[in-house]
C-alpha positions as a printed Julia matrix, in Angstrom:
89×3 Matrix{Float64}:
   0.0    0.04   -0.03
   1.22   3.46   -0.85
   2.04   5.99    1.94
   0.9    9.25    0.28
   2.27  11.47    3.06
   5.8   10.15    2.56
   5.7    9.83   -1.24
   4.53  13.46   -1.94
   7.73  15.27   -0.62
   9.91  12.81   -2.53
   8.02  13.45   -5.8
   8.18  17.26   -5.27
  11.94  17.17   -4.56
  12.5   15.08   -7.68
  10.58  17.58   -9.74
  12.49  20.47   -8.28
  15.8   18.7    -8.85
  14.96  18.46  -12.58
  14.64  22.25  -12.71
  16.9   23.78   -9.96
  16.83  27.33  -11.23
  13.08  27.56  -11.41
  11.26  30.5    -9.85
   8.49  29.65   -7.37
   5.89  30.4   -10.1
   7.61  28.09  -12.6
   7.87  25.38  -10.02
   4.18  25.78   -9.12
   3.3   25.24  -12.77
   5.51  22.2   -12.99
   4.0   20.69   -9.81
   0.45  21.24  -11.12
   1.46  19.56  -14.43
   2.79  16.59  -12.46
  -0.19  16.32  -10.05
  -2.2   13.72  -11.98
   0.84  11.38  -12.22
   1.12  11.45   -8.44
  -2.56  11.24   -7.33
  -3.85   8.94  -10.15
  -7.28  10.49   -9.88
  -7.88   9.61   -6.24
  -9.36  12.27   -3.94
  -6.99  11.49   -1.11
  -3.96  11.84   -3.38
  -5.27  15.2    -4.61
  -5.55  16.48   -1.02
  -2.06  15.22   -0.04
  -0.51  16.69   -3.21
  -1.94  20.01   -2.74
  -1.01  20.14    0.97
   2.63  19.26    0.35
   2.88  21.59   -2.69
   1.71  24.48   -0.58
   4.22  23.61    2.16
   7.1   23.24   -0.21
   6.36  26.44   -2.07
   5.97  28.43    1.22
   9.36  27.27    2.32
  10.92  28.05   -1.01
   9.32  31.53   -1.06
  10.31  32.15    2.49
   6.91  33.19    3.8
   4.05  31.56    5.54
   1.71  31.14    2.64
   2.45  30.96   -1.05
   0.08  32.86   -3.34
   0.83  32.88   -7.19
   0.61  36.64   -7.44
   3.49  37.19   -4.92
   1.3   39.4    -2.58
   1.08  38.81    1.19
  -2.39  38.3     2.64
  -3.72  41.49    4.08
  -6.97  41.31    6.2
  -9.51  44.07    5.85
  -9.88  46.45    8.89
 -13.41  45.24    9.61
 -12.33  41.64   10.35
 -11.74  41.15   14.07
  -9.61  38.47   15.72
 -10.82  38.38   19.36
  -8.02  36.0    20.51
  -5.36  38.58   19.6
  -6.36  40.88   22.45
  -7.28  44.6    22.55
  -3.83  46.07   21.72
  -2.88  43.69   18.97
  -3.08  44.94   15.45
């Protein structure tokens, strides 16, 4: 039986090794192109692949979340996070 959680990082590393000078955007496109080879149409494989691609791209880009447009997530002022406390911004 295949262990998806262990196999995904190995596949991603192999794809990145084939194109070491790729930008995060180029790598994201290559990972999406290779997705069907990994998950073989299974729903669980798709979830695992997406999860590990996000993690890998976030590490490569050096920030917490990778977005294709290169922008950081900015929350609107009207959204309140009560667990942050009164003085937190």
